[in-house]
VODO-61084 format. One record per residue (C-alpha): x, y, z; residue in one letter. Coordinates in steps of 0.05 Angstrom, whole numbers, m for minus. Each point is the difference from the previous one (the first is absolute). Example, Ala and Ser with C-alpha at 12.3 -4.5 7.8 and 13.67 -1.06 7.14 Angstrom:
BEGIN
X = 246, Y = m90, Z = 156, residuo = A
X = 27, Y = 69, Z = m13, residuo = S
This chain:
BEGIN
X = 435, Y = m446, Z = m205, residuo = M
X = m42, Y = 62, Z = m13, residuo = S
X = m69, Y = 9, Z = m30, residuo = L
X = m18, Y = 41, Z = m61, residuo = R
X = m55, Y = 45, Z = 24, residuo = I
X = m48, Y = 54, Z = m22, residuo = I
X = m16, Y = 52, Z = 52, residuo = F
X = m65, Y = 39, Z = m1, residuo = M
X = m11, Y = 58, Z = 48, residuo = G
X = m11, Y = 75, Z = 2, residuo = T
X = 4, Y = 38, Z = 67, residuo = P
X = 56, Y = 9, Z = 50, residuo = D
X = m28, Y = m59, Z = 40, residuo = F
X = 26, Y = m46, Z = m56, residuo = A
X = 71, Y = 28, Z = m4, residuo = V
X = 31, Y = m36, Z = 60, residuo = P
X = m23, Y = m66, Z = m28, residuo = C
X = 30, Y = 14, Z = m68, residuo = L
X = 65, Y = 22, Z = 34, residuo = S
X = 4, Y = m63, Z = 41, residuo = E
X = m12, Y = m44, Z = m61, residuo = L
X = 59, Y = 35, Z = m33, residuo = L
X = 43, Y = m14, Z = 60, residuo = G
X = m20, Y = m73, Z = 0, residuo = A
X = 29, Y = m8, Z = m70, residuo = G
X = m63, Y = m15, Z = m40, residuo = H
X = m1, Y = 18, Z = m73, residuo = E
X = m51, Y = 54, Z = m16, residuo = V
X = m28, Y = m12, Z = m69, residuo = A
X = m43, Y = 63, Z = 3, residuo = G
X = m37, Y = 47, Z = 46, residuo = V
X = m73, Y = 18, Z = m11, residuo = Y
X = m28, Y = 64, Z = 32, residuo = T
X = m56, Y = 49, Z = m11, residuo = R
X = 11, Y = 54, Z = m54, residuo = P
X = 28, Y = 68, Z = 20, residuo = P
X = m52, Y = 49, Z = 26, residuo = R
X = m6, Y = 75, Z = m3, residuo = A
X = 14, Y = 30, Z = 68, residuo = A
X = 17, Y = 66, Z = 34, residuo = G
X = m14, Y = 71, Z = m21, residuo = R
X = 33, Y = m10, Z = m68, residuo = G
X = m36, Y = m66, Z = m12, residuo = Q
X = 65, Y = m32, Z = m20, residuo = K
X = 1, Y = m75, Z = m13, residuo = Q
X = 24, Y = m34, Z = 64, residuo = R
X = 28, Y = m70, Z = 0, residuo = L
X = m23, Y = m49, Z = 53, residuo = S
X = 49, Y = m17, Z = 56, residuo = P
X = 9, Y = m70, Z = m28, residuo = V
X = 14, Y = 29, Z = m70, residuo = H
X = 54, Y = 46, Z = 28, residuo = V
X = 34, Y = m57, Z = 38, residuo = F
X = m3, Y = m48, Z = m59, residuo = A
X = 26, Y = 52, Z = m49, residuo = Q
X = 58, Y = 15, Z = 47, residuo = H
X = 16, Y = m74, Z = 4, residuo = S
X = 0, Y = m7, Z = m76, residuo = G
X = m59, Y = m48, Z = m6, residuo = W
X = m50, Y = 4, Z = m58, residuo = P
X = m63, Y = 35, Z = 23, residuo = V
X = m70, Y = m11, Z = m29, residuo = F
X = m57, Y = 48, Z = 13, residuo = T
X = m63, Y = m27, Z = m34, residuo = P
X = m65, Y = 37, Z = 14, residuo = A
X = m37, Y = m67, Z = m5, residuo = T
X = 18, Y = m74, Z = 2, residuo = L
X = m60, Y = m22, Z = m41, residuo = K
X = 36, Y = 7, Z = m66, residuo = N
X = 19, Y = m67, Z = m32, residuo = A
X = 67, Y = 27, Z = m24, residuo = Q
X = 17, Y = 25, Z = 70, residuo = Q
X = m14, Y = m70, Z = 27, residuo = Q
X = 44, Y = m32, Z = m54, residuo = Q
X = 57, Y = 48, Z = 15, residuo = D
X = m7, Y = m15, Z = 74, residuo = F
X = 4, Y = m76, Z = m12, residuo = A
X = 59, Y = 12, Z = m47, residuo = G
X = 43, Y = 25, Z = 58, residuo = L
X = 5, Y = m73, Z = 23, residuo = G
X = m7, Y = 13, Z = 74, residuo = A
X = 5, Y = m56, Z = 52, residuo = D
X = m44, Y = 41, Z = 47, residuo = A
X = m36, Y = 66, Z = 3, residuo = V
X = 1, Y = 43, Z = 63, residuo = I
X = m58, Y = 49, Z = 10, residuo = V
X = 1, Y = 55, Z = 53, residuo = V
X = m54, Y = 54, Z = m3, residuo = A
X = 2, Y = 2, Z = m76, residuo = Y
X = m69, Y = 30, Z = m12, residuo = G
X = m25, Y = m42, Z = m59, residuo = L
X = m34, Y = m68, Z = 2, residuo = I
X = 39, Y = m55, Z = m35, residuo = L
X = m40, Y = m39, Z = m51, residuo = P
X = 2, Y = m77, Z = 1, residuo = K
X = 49, Y = m2, Z = m58, residuo = A
X = 51, Y = 38, Z = 41, residuo = M
X = m13, Y = m39, Z = 63, residuo = L
X = 14, Y = m64, Z = m38, residuo = D
X = 62, Y = 25, Z = m38, residuo = A
X = 56, Y = m8, Z = 51, residuo = P
X = 27, Y = m70, Z = 15, residuo = K
X = m11, Y = 6, Z = 75, residuo = H
X = m60, Y = 47, Z = 0, residuo = G
X = m11, Y = 69, Z = 29, residuo = C
X = 13, Y = 20, Z = 73, residuo = L
X = m33, Y = 61, Z = 31, residuo = N
X = 21, Y = 37, Z = 63, residuo = L
X = m62, Y = 24, Z = 38, residuo = H
X = m1, Y = 43, Z = 62, residuo = A
X = m53, Y = m33, Z = 43, residuo = S
X = m18, Y = m65, Z = 34, residuo = L
X = m42, Y = m30, Z = m55, residuo = L
X = m58, Y = m11, Z = m9, residuo = P
X = m9, Y = 63, Z = 41, residuo = R
X = 10, Y = 63, Z = m41, residuo = W
X = 3, Y = m25, Z = m71, residuo = R
X = 7, Y = 58, Z = m49, residuo = G
X = 33, Y = 66, Z = m13, residuo = A
X = 8, Y = 32, Z = 69, residuo = A
X = 14, Y = m54, Z = 52, residuo = P
X = 46, Y = 43, Z = 44, residuo = I
X = m47, Y = 59, Z = 5, residuo = Q
X = m61, Y = m44, Z = 11, residuo = R
X = 32, Y = m40, Z = 55, residuo = A
X = 17, Y = 62, Z = 40, residuo = I
X = m66, Y = 35, Z = m15, residuo = M
X = m36, Y = m62, Z = 26, residuo = A
X = 40, Y = 2, Z = 65, residuo = G
X = 36, Y = m67, Z = m13, residuo = D
X = 55, Y = m15, Z = 51, residuo = S
X = 36, Y = m47, Z = m47, residuo = E
X = 14, Y = m8, Z = m75, residuo = T
X = 53, Y = m34, Z = m41, residuo = G
X = 36, Y = m10, Z = m66, residuo = I
X = m11, Y = m60, Z = m44, residuo = M
X = 29, Y = m32, Z = m63, residuo = V
X = m58, Y = m29, Z = m39, residuo = M
X = m2, Y = m43, Z = m63, residuo = R
X = m45, Y = 39, Z = m47, residuo = M
X = m63, Y = m25, Z = m33, residuo = D
X = m55, Y = 36, Z = m39, residuo = E
X = m36, Y = 25, Z = 62, residuo = G
X = 12, Y = 64, Z = 41, residuo = L
X = 54, Y = m21, Z = 50, residuo = D
X = m31, Y = m69, Z = 5, residuo = T
X = 60, Y = m44, Z = m14, residuo = G
X = 33, Y = m49, Z = 48, residuo = P
X = 49, Y = 28, Z = 52, residuo = I
X = 73, Y = m21, Z = m3, residuo = C
X = 34, Y = 41, Z = 54, residuo = L
X = m25, Y = 49, Z = 52, residuo = A
X = 24, Y = 45, Z = 57, residuo = E
X = m46, Y = 31, Z = 53, residuo = R
X = 10, Y = 71, Z = 24, residuo = V
X = m30, Y = 37, Z = 60, residuo = A
X = m31, Y = 68, Z = m15, residuo = I
X = 18, Y = 53, Z = 52, residuo = G
X = m56, Y = 40, Z = 32, residuo = A
X = 25, Y = 65, Z = m32, residuo = D
X = 34, Y = m30, Z = m61, residuo = E
X = m16, Y = 34, Z = m67, residuo = T
X = m11, Y = m32, Z = m67, residuo = A
X = 65, Y = 30, Z = m24, residuo = G
X = 40, Y = m32, Z = 56, residuo = E
X = m33, Y = m67, Z = m10, residuo = L
X = 10, Y = 5, Z = m75, residuo = H
X = 75, Y = 9, Z = 8, residuo = D
X = 6, Y = m57, Z = 51, residuo = A
X = m39, Y = m49, Z = m44, residuo = L
X = 39, Y = 20, Z = m63, residuo = A
X = 66, Y = m18, Z = 34, residuo = R
X = m27, Y = m65, Z = 30, residuo = L
X = m34, Y = m19, Z = m66, residuo = G
X = 64, Y = 8, Z = m39, residuo = A
X = 34, Y = m51, Z = 44, residuo = D
X = m60, Y = m46, Z = m3, residuo = L
X = m1, Y = 0, Z = m76, residuo = M
X = 75, Y = m17, Z = m3, residuo = V
X = m13, Y = m59, Z = 46, residuo = R
X = m59, Y = m22, Z = m43, residuo = A
X = 42, Y = 1, Z = m63, residuo = L
X = 56, Y = m39, Z = 34, residuo = A
X = m52, Y = m53, Z = 19, residuo = A
X = m27, Y = 1, Z = m71, residuo = L
X = 70, Y = m14, Z = m27, residuo = E
X = 6, Y = m60, Z = 47, residuo = R
X = m69, Y = m25, Z = m20, residuo = G
X = m23, Y = 7, Z = 72, residuo = S
X = m49, Y = 58, Z = m3, residuo = L
X = m64, Y = m28, Z = 30, residuo = D
X = m64, Y = 41, Z = m5, residuo = C
X = m65, Y = m9, Z = 38, residuo = T
X = m70, Y = 23, Z = m21, residuo = G
X = m31, Y = 59, Z = 36, residuo = Q
X = m54, Y = m8, Z = 52, residuo = A
X = m71, Y = 8, Z = m26, residuo = E
X = m22, Y = 43, Z = 58, residuo = H
X = 24, Y = 68, Z = 23, residuo = G
X = 2, Y = 32, Z = m69, residuo = V
X = 3, Y = 77, Z = 0, residuo = R
X = 10, Y = 43, Z = m61, residuo = I
X = 49, Y = 58, Z = 5, residuo = A
X = m31, Y = 47, Z = m50, residuo = A
X = 40, Y = 60, Z = m26, residuo = K
X = m7, Y = 60, Z = 45, residuo = V
X = m46, Y = 52, Z = m32, residuo = E
X = 5, Y = 75, Z = 10, residuo = K
X = m70, Y = m1, Z = 29, residuo = S
X = 26, Y = m40, Z = 59, residuo = E
X = 56, Y = 46, Z = 21, residuo = T
X = m38, Y = 55, Z = 37, residuo = R
X = 1, Y = m9, Z = 76, residuo = I
X = m68, Y = m15, Z = 30, residuo = D
X = 3, Y = 27, Z = 71, residuo = W
X = m66, Y = m33, Z = 19, residuo = T
X = 35, Y = m68, Z = m1, residuo = R
X = 31, Y = m28, Z = 65, residuo = P
X = 71, Y = 26, Z = 14, residuo = A
X = 33, Y = m67, Z = m13, residuo = V
X = m32, Y = m4, Z = m69, residuo = E
X = 22, Y = 71, Z = m17, residuo = V
X = 71, Y = m16, Z = 24, residuo = H
X = 2, Y = m63, Z = m43, residuo = N
X = m27, Y = 39, Z = m59, residuo = H
X = 54, Y = 53, Z = 6, residuo = I
X = 58, Y = m49, Z = 7, residuo = R
X = m27, Y = m46, Z = m54, residuo = G
X = 2, Y = 57, Z = m50, residuo = L
X = 67, Y = 29, Z = 21, residuo = S
X = 40, Y = 25, Z = m36, residuo = P
X = m41, Y = m10, Z = m63, residuo = F
X = m53, Y = 19, Z = m19, residuo = P
X = m8, Y = 30, Z = 70, residuo = G
X = m62, Y = 8, Z = 43, residuo = A
X = m23, Y = 73, Z = 5, residuo = W
X = m47, Y = 50, Z = 32, residuo = F
X = m22, Y = 70, Z = m18, residuo = E
X = 19, Y = 61, Z = 42, residuo = L
X = m25, Y = 71, Z = m7, residuo = A
X = 63, Y = 44, Z = 0, residuo = A
X = 15, Y = 70, Z = m25, residuo = N
X = m69, Y = 8, Z = m30, residuo = G
X = 2, Y = m63, Z = m41, residuo = K
X = m10, Y = m75, Z = 7, residuo = I
X = 66, Y = m39, Z = 2, residuo = E
X = 9, Y = m74, Z = m8, residuo = R
X = 50, Y = m30, Z = 50, residuo = V
X = 29, Y = m70, Z = m2, residuo = K
X = 13, Y = m38, Z = 64, residuo = V
X = 60, Y = m46, Z = m6, residuo = L
X = 6, Y = m25, Z = 71, residuo = R
X = m44, Y = m3, Z = 61, residuo = S
X = m5, Y = m33, Z = 68, residuo = S
X = m57, Y = m18, Z = 46, residuo = M
X = m21, Y = 57, Z = 46, residuo = G
X = m50, Y = 14, Z = 57, residuo = K
X = m61, Y = 43, Z = 3, residuo = G
X = m72, Y = 7, Z = m22, residuo = D
X = m34, Y = 53, Z = m41, residuo = G
X = m35, Y = 12, Z = m66, residuo = A
X = 31, Y = m40, Z = m58, residuo = P
X = 57, Y = 41, Z = m30, residuo = G
X = 4, Y = 48, Z = 59, residuo = E
X = 69, Y = 20, Z = 27, residuo = A
X = 6, Y = m19, Z = 73, residuo = Q
X = 60, Y = 44, Z = 13, residuo = D
X = 51, Y = 42, Z = m37, residuo = D
X = 44, Y = m60, Z = m17, residuo = R
X = m42, Y = m35, Z = m53, residuo = L
X = m38, Y = m49, Z = 43, residuo = T
X = m63, Y = m11, Z = m41, residuo = I
X = m65, Y = m32, Z = 23, residuo = S
X = m30, Y = m57, Z = m41, residuo = C
X = m66, Y = m37, Z = 3, residuo = G
X = 27, Y = m35, Z = 61, residuo = A
X = 66, Y = 21, Z = 33, residuo = G
X = 53, Y = 45, Z = m31, residuo = A
X = 65, Y = m2, Z = m39, residuo = I
X = 62, Y = 44, Z = m1, residuo = C
X = 23, Y = 25, Z = m68, residuo = L
X = 76, Y = m3, Z = 2, residuo = T
X = 24, Y = 9, Z = m72, residuo = R
X = m37, Y = 40, Z = m53, residuo = L
X = 9, Y = 29, Z = m70, residuo = Q
X = m31, Y = 63, Z = m28, residuo = R
X = m14, Y = 5, Z = m74, residuo = A
X = 64, Y = 14, Z = m38, residuo = G
X = 43, Y = m5, Z = 63, residuo = K
X = 47, Y = m52, Z = 29, residuo = K
X = m23, Y = m46, Z = 57, residuo = P
X = 9, Y = 31, Z = 68, residuo = M
X = m9, Y = m17, Z = 74, residuo = S
X = m61, Y = 24, Z = 38, residuo = A
X = 43, Y = 52, Z = 34, residuo = E
X = 24, Y = 28, Z = m66, residuo = E
X = m70, Y = m1, Z = m29, residuo = F
X = m28, Y = 39, Z = 59, residuo = L
X = 53, Y = 53, Z = m5, residuo = R
X = m28, Y = 18, Z = m69, residuo = G
X = m74, Y = m14, Z = 14, residuo = Q
X = m30, Y = 1, Z = 70, residuo = A
X = m56, Y = m49, Z = 14, residuo = I
X = m29, Y = 19, Z = 67, residuo = T
X = m44, Y = m39, Z = 47, residuo = R
X = m71, Y = m4, Z = m28, residuo = G
X = 21, Y = 6, Z = m73, residuo = T
X = m40, Y = m47, Z = m45, residuo = L
X = 36, Y = m38, Z = m55, residuo = L
X = m42, Y = m21, Z = m59, residuo = A
């Protein structure tokens, strides 16, 4: 027996889950995703990753700009879903939609709730220096990631692991977890437990104002900041080169040794002093260029001992 489901998601993080649900034989009544957005130099309308996958699979795709419209809510209920699966959709579901499916709405969330509720749980966990995170299937309610937890998997965060690497690992693990949750839902054996009242942290969306590297912070915090924002939006510093100020993204770093003024190069190999300790910049990206190793970067732009990065 399969379930008739509505899937709601937008970025590439949601695609593995949608793919696994297809493989599990569930009937997809419709896919909701955010509307196409202008992107690139030509500002052409770009479909979301979920939209592209759903269109290729032949499912009906809905791209409402808002879910507050009464007609939208009626159309949603008219799809007759047994369950709704939500993975990084980007819009808040009103109560009418939460109540529409026979078995409710299940959300896949990339943290160990109640820690890191909100839009950027993967980035915030790494930026905070967490050594562990997880992926959870939650039964949705009207709050912000406050619903009871149905299934969960814990995952260690490597000392040098980036947000991009953790994102991919959790997307794969979460897809399997959601298939297991729906199988239990079919059997009537999906048990959910309320979240703890303590330990709540909010994973606010990462703002551009947070992305500049602050070399006055301790090295471990700078390292966590870099890997938490890699590959997107990317932590960056400014470098005076060829008579102009250039912005350079750092995509990967490691802990180094040395003391000096914050932002000062300790050698000719991109070991940079921080407020306490130092880090090694190992992968960088100049504006308009492809990512490159430290060695490749230095062949095009020497940063000698004593150079100050801003």
